[in-house]
FITOR-690364 format. One record per residue (C-alpha): x, y, z. Coordinates in steps of 0.05 Angstrom, whole numbers, plus 5000, padded with zeros to 4 digits. Layout:
+------+------+------+
!    x !    y !    z !
+------+------+------+
!    X !    Y !    Z !
...
+------+------+------+
//
This chain:
+------+------+------+
!    x !    y !    z !
+------+------+------+
! 4658 ! 4705 ! 2252 !
! 4666 ! 4728 ! 2180 !
! 4631 ! 4687 ! 2127 !
! 4636 ! 4707 ! 2054 !
! 4591 ! 4674 ! 2001 !
! 4609 ! 4682 ! 1928 !
! 4550 ! 4656 ! 1884 !
! 4559 ! 4634 ! 1812 !
! 4491 ! 4622 ! 1777 !
! 4491 ! 4565 ! 1727 !
! 4429 ! 4593 ! 1693 !
! 4467 ! 4655 ! 1672 !
! 4519 ! 4612 ! 1638 !
! 4464 ! 4574 ! 1600 !
! 4432 ! 4639 ! 1576 !
! 4499 ! 4661 ! 1547 !
! 4506 ! 4595 ! 1511 !
! 4435 ! 4600 ! 1484 !
! 4449 ! 4670 ! 1455 !
! 4507 ! 4642 ! 1415 !
! 4467 ! 4583 ! 1387 !
! 4404 ! 4623 ! 1368 !
! 4434 ! 4657 ! 1307 !
! 4389 ! 4615 ! 1262 !
! 4316 ! 4627 ! 1281 !
! 4292 ! 4568 ! 1240 !
! 4335 ! 4517 ! 1278 !
! 4324 ! 4493 ! 1349 !
! 4384 ! 4469 ! 1389 !
! 4378 ! 4418 ! 1445 !
! 4447 ! 4435 ! 1474 !
! 4441 ! 4444 ! 1549 !
! 4371 ! 4418 ! 1555 !
! 4393 ! 4362 ! 1602 !
! 4431 ! 4408 ! 1650 !
! 4398 ! 4427 ! 1715 !
! 4402 ! 4500 ! 1735 !
! 4431 ! 4514 ! 1803 !
! 4477 ! 4558 ! 1844 !
! 4550 ! 4546 ! 1865 !
! 4573 ! 4583 ! 1927 !
! 4643 ! 4590 ! 1955 !
! 4640 ! 4598 ! 2031 !
! 4698 ! 4627 ! 2070 !
! 4687 ! 4619 ! 2145 !
! 4740 ! 4658 ! 2184 !
! 4729 ! 4653 ! 2259 !
! 4767 ! 4667 ! 2323 !
! 4770 ! 4608 ! 2370 !
! 4794 ! 4595 ! 2441 !
! 4835 ! 4531 ! 2436 !
! 4832 ! 4516 ! 2511 !
! 4908 ! 4510 ! 2517 !
! 4947 ! 4484 ! 2577 !
! 5023 ! 4483 ! 2585 !
! 5055 ! 4415 ! 2600 !
! 5125 ! 4406 ! 2628 !
! 5161 ! 4349 ! 2594 !
! 5216 ! 4316 ! 2635 !
! 5245 ! 4269 ! 2582 !
! 5253 ! 4281 ! 2508 !
! 5295 ! 4260 ! 2449 !
! 5359 ! 4301 ! 2443 !
! 5395 ! 4264 ! 2387 !
! 5418 ! 4316 ! 2337 !
! 5471 ! 4333 ! 2286 !
! 5489 ! 4394 ! 2328 !
! 5498 ! 4399 ! 2403 !
! 5495 ! 4450 ! 2460 !
! 5551 ! 4466 ! 2509 !
! 5551 ! 4514 ! 2569 !
! 5511 ! 4539 ! 2627 !
! 5462 ! 4596 ! 2632 !
! 5420 ! 4627 ! 2688 !
! 5369 ! 4679 ! 2665 !
! 5317 ! 4709 ! 2714 !
! 5262 ! 4708 ! 2662 !
! 5279 ! 4640 ! 2633 !
! 5312 ! 4595 ! 2685 !
! 5375 ! 4553 ! 2694 !
! 5403 ! 4513 ! 2635 !
! 5462 ! 4465 ! 2635 !
! 5486 ! 4430 ! 2572 !
! 5538 ! 4377 ! 2556 !
! 5540 ! 4325 ! 2501 !
! 5563 ! 4255 ! 2482 !
! 5579 ! 4232 ! 2412 !
! 5605 ! 4174 ! 2371 !
! 5657 ! 4190 ! 2318 !
! 5660 ! 4179 ! 2243 !
! 5730 ! 4156 ! 2222 !
! 5766 ! 4173 ! 2158 !
! 5771 ! 4110 ! 2115 !
! 5846 ! 4119 ! 2102 !
! 5903 ! 4156 ! 2135 !
! 5930 ! 4207 ! 2085 !
! 6001 ! 4205 ! 2112 !
! 6060 ! 4185 ! 2067 !
! 6091 ! 4117 ! 2081 !
! 6157 ! 4152 ! 2097 !
! 6126 ! 4181 ! 2161 !
! 6143 ! 4139 ! 2222 !
! 6123 ! 4144 ! 2295 !
! 6183 ! 4189 ! 2307 !
! 6151 ! 4241 ! 2260 !
! 6084 ! 4243 ! 2298 !
! 6080 ! 4306 ! 2339 !
! 6012 ! 4314 ! 2371 !
! 5936 ! 4309 ! 2366 !
! 5884 ! 4362 ! 2374 !
! 5809 ! 4365 ! 2380 !
! 5773 ! 4425 ! 2349 !
! 5703 ! 4446 ! 2369 !
! 5668 ! 4494 ! 2321 !
! 5613 ! 4541 ! 2345 !
! 5577 ! 4580 ! 2290 !
! 5580 ! 4655 ! 2300 !
! 5514 ! 4683 ! 2323 !
! 5491 ! 4616 ! 2351 !
! 5505 ! 4631 ! 2424 !
! 5460 ! 4656 ! 2480 !
! 5489 ! 4698 ! 2536 !
! 5554 ! 4735 ! 2546 !
! 5608 ! 4714 ! 2495 !
! 5662 ! 4743 ! 2540 !
! 5643 ! 4699 ! 2599 !
! 5704 ! 4656 ! 2619 !
! 5690 ! 4582 ! 2613 !
! 5726 ! 4515 ! 2615 !
! 5710 ! 4449 ! 2584 !
! 5737 ! 4378 ! 2592 !
! 5737 ! 4321 ! 2543 !
! 5733 ! 4248 ! 2563 !
! 5740 ! 4184 ! 2523 !
! 5680 ! 4137 ! 2530 !
! 5694 ! 4066 ! 2550 !
! 5625 ! 4037 ! 2535 !
! 5577 ! 4038 ! 2476 !
! 5523 ! 4092 ! 2480 !
! 5451 ! 4067 ! 2487 !
! 5407 ! 4072 ! 2426 !
! 5348 ! 4100 ! 2465 !
! 5388 ! 4158 ! 2493 !
! 5352 ! 4222 ! 2515 !
! 5364 ! 4288 ! 2550 !
! 5368 ! 4257 ! 2620 !
! 5424 ! 4209 ! 2600 !
! 5475 ! 4201 ! 2657 !
! 5545 ! 4191 ! 2629 !
! 5571 ! 4165 ! 2696 !
! 5598 ! 4095 ! 2685 !
! 5612 ! 4109 ! 2612 !
! 5678 ! 4145 ! 2624 !
! 5733 ! 4153 ! 2676 !
! 5724 ! 4222 ! 2708 !
! 5795 ! 4221 ! 2734 !
! 5827 ! 4217 ! 2665 !
! 5805 ! 4274 ! 2619 !
! 5840 ! 4271 ! 2551 !
! 5836 ! 4347 ! 2544 !
! 5820 ! 4410 ! 2583 !
! 5812 ! 4480 ! 2555 !
! 5794 ! 4549 ! 2583 !
! 5761 ! 4593 ! 2532 !
! 5711 ! 4647 ! 2514 !
! 5664 ! 4648 ! 2455 !
! 5686 ! 4716 ! 2431 !
! 5728 ! 4725 ! 2368 !
! 5745 ! 4797 ! 2387 !
! 5819 ! 4779 ! 2394 !
! 5823 ! 4755 ! 2322 !
! 5850 ! 4797 ! 2265 !
! 5802 ! 4842 ! 2227 !
! 5795 ! 4798 ! 2166 !
! 5788 ! 4734 ! 2207 !
! 5738 ! 4767 ! 2253 !
! 5696 ! 4791 ! 2194 !
! 5699 ! 4729 ! 2150 !
! 5703 ! 4669 ! 2198 !
! 5635 ! 4633 ! 2199 !
! 5653 ! 4595 ! 2263 !
! 5691 ! 4605 ! 2328 !
! 5741 ! 4547 ! 2338 !
! 5760 ! 4519 ! 2406 !
! 5824 ! 4479 ! 2404 !
! 5838 ! 4426 ! 2456 !
! 5907 ! 4395 ! 2459 !
! 5907 ! 4319 ! 2470 !
! 5963 ! 4274 ! 2496 !
! 6016 ! 4251 ! 2445 !
! 6000 ! 4180 ! 2467 !
! 5932 ! 4187 ! 2435 !
! 5964 ! 4210 ! 2370 !
! 6011 ! 4150 ! 2370 !
! 5955 ! 4102 ! 2386 !
! 5914 ! 4129 ! 2328 !
! 5973 ! 4126 ! 2281 !
! 5989 ! 4053 ! 2300 !
! 5916 ! 4033 ! 2292 !
! 5913 ! 4061 ! 2222 !
! 5978 ! 4026 ! 2203 !
! 5965 ! 3959 ! 2237 !
! 5889 ! 3951 ! 2234 !
! 5861 ! 3994 ! 2178 !
! 5798 ! 3951 ! 2173 !
! 5770 ! 3981 ! 2238 !
! 5764 ! 4049 ! 2203 !
! 5722 ! 4023 ! 2146 !
! 5655 ! 4023 ! 2183 !
! 5631 ! 4067 ! 2241 !
! 5604 ! 4007 ! 2279 !
! 5673 ! 3974 ! 2278 !
! 5708 ! 4039 ! 2297 !
! 5660 ! 4047 ! 2356 !
! 5690 ! 3983 ! 2385 !
! 5759 ! 4015 ! 2381 !
! 5735 ! 4084 ! 2406 !
! 5663 ! 4086 ! 2432 !
! 5662 ! 4162 ! 2430 !
! 5672 ! 4225 ! 2471 !
! 5639 ! 4262 ! 2528 !
! 5647 ! 4338 ! 2531 !
! 5626 ! 4374 ! 2595 !
! 5625 ! 4445 ! 2619 !
! 5674 ! 4444 ! 2677 !
! 5674 ! 4517 ! 2697 !
! 5637 ! 4581 ! 2680 !
! 5565 ! 4605 ! 2674 !
! 5533 ! 4657 ! 2630 !
! 5536 ! 4630 ! 2558 !
! 5509 ! 4570 ! 2519 !
! 5535 ! 4557 ! 2449 !
! 5512 ! 4513 ! 2392 !
! 5567 ! 4465 ! 2370 !
! 5563 ! 4447 ! 2296 !
! 5622 ! 4399 ! 2293 !
! 5680 ! 4369 ! 2332 !
! 5738 ! 4337 ! 2295 !
! 5806 ! 4309 ! 2311 !
! 5871 ! 4329 ! 2276 !
! 5935 ! 4288 ! 2275 !
! 6000 ! 4329 ! 2266 !
! 6068 ! 4306 ! 2241 !
! 6133 ! 4336 ! 2215 !
! 6184 ! 4318 ! 2161 !
! 6245 ! 4348 ! 2126 !
! 6255 ! 4365 ! 2054 !
! 6318 ! 4388 ! 2017 !
! 6315 ! 4456 ! 1984 !
! 6364 ! 4498 ! 1946 !
! 6375 ! 4565 ! 1978 !
! 6424 ! 4622 ! 1967 !
! 6469 ! 4640 ! 2026 !
! 6519 ! 4697 ! 2016 !
! 6509 ! 4692 ! 1940 !
! 6525 ! 4618 ! 1942 !
! 6473 ! 4564 ! 1925 !
! 6471 ! 4511 ! 1978 !
! 6424 ! 4453 ! 1995 !
! 6389 ! 4460 ! 2062 !
! 6343 ! 4414 ! 2102 !
! 6277 ! 4450 ! 2116 !
! 6228 ! 4429 ! 2171 !
! 6156 ! 4420 ! 2145 !
! 6093 ! 4407 ! 2184 !
! 6027 ! 4377 ! 2162 !
! 5962 ! 4350 ! 2191 !
! 5902 ! 4307 ! 2173 !
! 5832 ! 4299 ! 2202 !
! 5825 ! 4228 ! 2228 !
! 5754 ! 4227 ! 2256 !
! 5696 ! 4274 ! 2268 !
! 5625 ! 4280 ! 2293 !
! 5577 ! 4270 ! 2236 !
! 5502 ! 4259 ! 2220 !
! 5517 ! 4186 ! 2205 !
! 5535 ! 4171 ! 2278 !
! 5500 ! 4183 ! 2344 !
! 5505 ! 4251 ! 2379 !
! 5462 ! 4270 ! 2438 !
! 5454 ! 4328 ! 2486 !
! 5452 ! 4320 ! 2562 !
! 5406 ! 4377 ! 2582 !
! 5382 ! 4400 ! 2650 !
! 5332 ! 4457 ! 2649 !
! 5296 ! 4487 ! 2709 !
! 5245 ! 4543 ! 2695 !
! 5253 ! 4606 ! 2735 !
! 5203 ! 4627 ! 2788 !
! 5182 ! 4685 ! 2743 !
! 5166 ! 4637 ! 2686 !
! 5128 ! 4589 ! 2732 !
! 5088 ! 4649 ! 2758 !
! 5068 ! 4666 ! 2686 !
! 5044 ! 4595 ! 2675 !
! 5007 ! 4595 ! 2742 !
! 4973 ! 4661 ! 2721 !
! 4944 ! 4628 ! 2659 !
! 4995 ! 4646 ! 2606 !
! 5010 ! 4594 ! 2553 !
! 5086 ! 4586 ! 2550 !
! 5130 ! 4542 ! 2507 !
! 5206 ! 4536 ! 2520 !
! 5267 ! 4503 ! 2490 !
! 5309 ! 4462 ! 2498 !
! 5256 ! 4421 ! 2532 !
! 5212 ! 4448 ! 2588 !
! 5142 ! 4471 ! 2571 !
! 5100 ! 4445 ! 2513 !
! 5026 ! 4462 ! 2503 !
! 4965 ! 4418 ! 2493 !
! 4906 ! 4447 ! 2456 !
! 4836 ! 4425 ! 2438 !
! 4824 ! 4438 ! 2364 !
! 4750 ! 4457 ! 2350 !
! 4739 ! 4406 ! 2295 !
! 4668 ! 4390 ! 2317 !
! 4647 ! 4464 ! 2315 !
! 4676 ! 4471 ! 2245 !
! 4640 ! 4408 ! 2220 !
! 4574 ! 4433 ! 2251 !
! 4579 ! 4497 ! 2211 !
! 4595 ! 4457 ! 2149 !
! 4535 ! 4412 ! 2156 !
! 4488 ! 4470 ! 2173 !
! 4496 ! 4498 ! 2103 !
! 4441 ! 4482 ! 2052 !
! 4473 ! 4444 ! 1994 !
! 4467 ! 4382 ! 1951 !
! 4542 ! 4375 ! 1939 !
! 4602 ! 4407 ! 1971 !
! 4678 ! 4407 ! 1963 !
! 4725 ! 4426 ! 2020 !
! 4776 ! 4474 ! 1992 !
! 4821 ! 4490 ! 2051 !
! 4832 ! 4495 ! 2126 !
! 4885 ! 4538 ! 2159 !
! 4900 ! 4567 ! 2227 !
! 4937 ! 4629 ! 2250 !
! 4963 ! 4625 ! 2321 !
! 4987 ! 4692 ! 2351 !
! 5052 ! 4688 ! 2391 !
! 5105 ! 4734 ! 2420 !
! 5170 ! 4727 ! 2458 !
! 5173 ! 4731 ! 2533 !
! 5210 ! 4796 ! 2551 !
! 5282 ! 4784 ! 2575 !
! 5351 ! 4816 ! 2575 !
! 5387 ! 4759 ! 2539 !
! 5353 ! 4765 ! 2471 !
! 5320 ! 4697 ! 2480 !
! 5269 ! 4696 ! 2424 !
! 5212 ! 4652 ! 2399 !
! 5219 ! 4582 ! 2369 !
! 5226 ! 4588 ! 2292 !
! 5182 ! 4527 ! 2278 !
! 5123 ! 4497 ! 2314 !
! 5097 ! 4426 ! 2306 !
! 5024 ! 4411 ! 2318 !
! 5015 ! 4336 ! 2327 !
! 4961 ! 4291 ! 2357 !
! 4979 ! 4281 ! 2430 !
! 4969 ! 4206 ! 2423 !
! 5023 ! 4204 ! 2370 !
! 5077 ! 4249 ! 2400 !
! 5124 ! 4194 ! 2425 !
! 5117 ! 4153 ! 2362 !
! 5128 ! 4214 ! 2318 !
! 5198 ! 4228 ! 2343 !
! 5218 ! 4157 ! 2359 !
! 5208 ! 4137 ! 2286 !
! 5236 ! 4201 ! 2254 !
! 5170 ! 4221 ! 2222 !
! 5156 ! 4286 ! 2186 !
! 5090 ! 4326 ! 2185 !
! 5040 ! 4292 ! 2140 !
! 4985 ! 4346 ! 2141 !
! 4936 ! 4293 ! 2167 !
! 4952 ! 4284 ! 2240 !
! 5013 ! 4329 ! 2244 !
! 5026 ! 4399 ! 2217 !
! 5081 ! 4451 ! 2220 !
! 5084 ! 4527 ! 2220 !
! 5139 ! 4577 ! 2209 !
! 5138 ! 4638 ! 2255 !
! 5119 ! 4700 ! 2216 !
! 5153 ! 4758 ! 2252 !
! 5116 ! 4810 ! 2211 !
! 5048 ! 4782 ! 2232 !
! 5070 ! 4758 ! 2301 !
! 5040 ! 4689 ! 2290 !
! 5050 ! 4617 ! 2269 !
! 5014 ! 4600 ! 2205 !
! 4988 ! 4529 ! 2196 !
! 4967 ! 4533 ! 2124 !
! 4953 ! 4462 ! 2100 !
! 4902 ! 4425 ! 2143 !
! 4852 ! 4407 ! 2089 !
! 4864 ! 4332 ! 2090 !
! 4852 ! 4330 ! 2165 !
! 4782 ! 4357 ! 2155 !
! 4769 ! 4311 ! 2095 !
! 4785 ! 4251 ! 2138 !
! 4737 ! 4274 ! 2192 !
! 4681 ! 4284 ! 2142 !
! 4693 ! 4214 ! 2114 !
! 4696 ! 4185 ! 2184 !
! 4629 ! 4217 ! 2203 !
! 4646 ! 4232 ! 2275 !
! 4699 ! 4267 ! 2318 !
! 4733 ! 4230 ! 2375 !
! 4773 ! 4261 ! 2431 !
! 4839 ! 4237 ! 2401 !
! 4821 ! 4275 ! 2337 !
! 4821 ! 4342 ! 2373 !
! 4875 ! 4333 ! 2426 !
! 4939 ! 4364 ! 2398 !
! 5007 ! 4383 ! 2426 !
! 5048 ! 4442 ! 2404 !
! 5123 ! 4428 ! 2404 !
! 5181 ! 4472 ! 2380 !
! 5219 ! 4434 ! 2326 !
! 5276 ! 4442 ! 2277 !
! 5259 ! 4427 ! 2205 !
! 5305 ! 4410 ! 2147 !
! 5271 ! 4432 ! 2083 !
! 5288 ! 4425 ! 2009 !
! 5264 ! 4474 ! 1957 !
! 5240 ! 4454 ! 1888 !
! 5226 ! 4506 ! 1834 !
! 5175 ! 4490 ! 1779 !
! 5206 ! 4497 ! 1710 !
! 5138 ! 4519 ! 1683 !
! 5112 ! 4569 ! 1734 !
! 5175 ! 4585 ! 1774 !
! 5136 ! 4571 ! 1837 !
! 5180 ! 4547 ! 1895 !
! 5154 ! 4487 ! 1935 !
! 5186 ! 4467 ! 2001 !
! 5190 ! 4394 ! 2023 !
! 5206 ! 4374 ! 2095 !
! 5260 ! 4320 ! 2099 !
! 5270 ! 4317 ! 2175 !
! 5235 ! 4342 ! 2238 !
! 5269 ! 4339 ! 2307 !
! 5256 ! 4373 ! 2374 !
! 5285 ! 4443 ! 2375 !
! 5348 ! 4440 ! 2418 !
! 5391 ! 4490 ! 2380 !
! 5383 ! 4549 ! 2428 !
! 5342 ! 4572 ! 2488 !
! 5275 ! 4601 ! 2467 !
! 5213 ! 4627 ! 2504 !
! 5147 ! 4634 ! 2466 !
! 5081 ! 4659 ! 2493 !
! 5022 ! 4631 ! 2454 !
! 4955 ! 4668 ! 2451 !
! 4912 ! 4607 ! 2442 !
! 4849 ! 4646 ! 2458 !
! 4859 ! 4688 ! 2395 !
! 4870 ! 4632 ! 2344 !
! 4840 ! 4649 ! 2277 !
! 4815 ! 4589 ! 2237 !
! 4796 ! 4597 ! 2164 !
! 4752 ! 4543 ! 2132 !
! 4736 ! 4547 ! 2058 !
! 4688 ! 4502 ! 2019 !
! 4647 ! 4504 ! 1954 !
! 4574 ! 4482 ! 1954 !
! 4523 ! 4472 ! 1899 !
! 4447 ! 4475 ! 1906 !
! 4407 ! 4442 ! 1849 !
+------+------+------+
//
């Protein structure tokens, strides 16, 4: 334990004031005569604690997200992971096709899946195959990772199948260097293109609202049909409608100007996955025997997507006891922070640690995600992994301690917390006066963007408690 006391003597300040006002020996000033001399002390209590952590395997969790996972992976140090997804679609409000285009001009339809470069885990050259199905029922609103799509689609009628790899090595140099995503094109039946075209022409009102469009097309189910060795993050899936037309152009043939009919082709995006509509991952994860052995041996492990979380007992009572043991008439709590050491679990697939960690009261976990809450620094906190320090830094826990002091006692629910990997959306605001950048969290969801393995050293947590006290 390291405690630093920084005294500031009020009497010294009064003497300085008296020296200034005693220039005239014949006058006596009463300034300061009603002030009581005392001492103000700033106490910084930095202590290592054992948080009594225990890993907990979570079977069911919320997997609704703006991005999805696709693929299969089997890693000796991590385990077996299988990912597919279902999604509703956001339609375009209008069909940007000239009125002169008829059904005879409609060529085809294509679905494009985009995987951001650098967002995959495993071997990008592993051969894989996916299949796309049209949903025939509305997705449930309480969907989770264990959602079974059977009964929501016809497995005998895929609308598209595609063999692929997640490597862009076959692309040209400039495309390979500059492309931010790897596209996977899936050709769809021409009948789907014609049905979409007719719906836009005959019933444009169904494309005005996502809820109405969902009645026309409830959504899609994308499954990994073949292959193992790579899991990719899918940022978007959209549908393109293709058509052709002819235009007349003047060309020169054998030095003679003639008019020639030239074939032109065009396309338009008709619907897409989007944050405004439901997208959810179907995830099955089985930890490896090596990982289970680590947990059985007493290591604190956290994994994603899903798998192990960790429950800890925060030593609030010990901190309050040290606070009340100090001799003071008045005190102000200045800050409370915690540094939690963590490292990755060694593996050959570059599976790293979770970038963000949520610390939330265990009694509020389900309600937190079900209602789309964000950390409030009272009963829930977040930390960014600091790779240079090898730890998660929970820096703003002051209000939590203030509430316990006001409450006057510490219950078990006040100290029982769960650590969960999360993905945060943050917005930055720069002060026009001080140029200080402040980050505000706008969303917090379970981290399902990539496999991760994090080992937490809960027995080495460093908690720093700072308060100012005054003795009259």
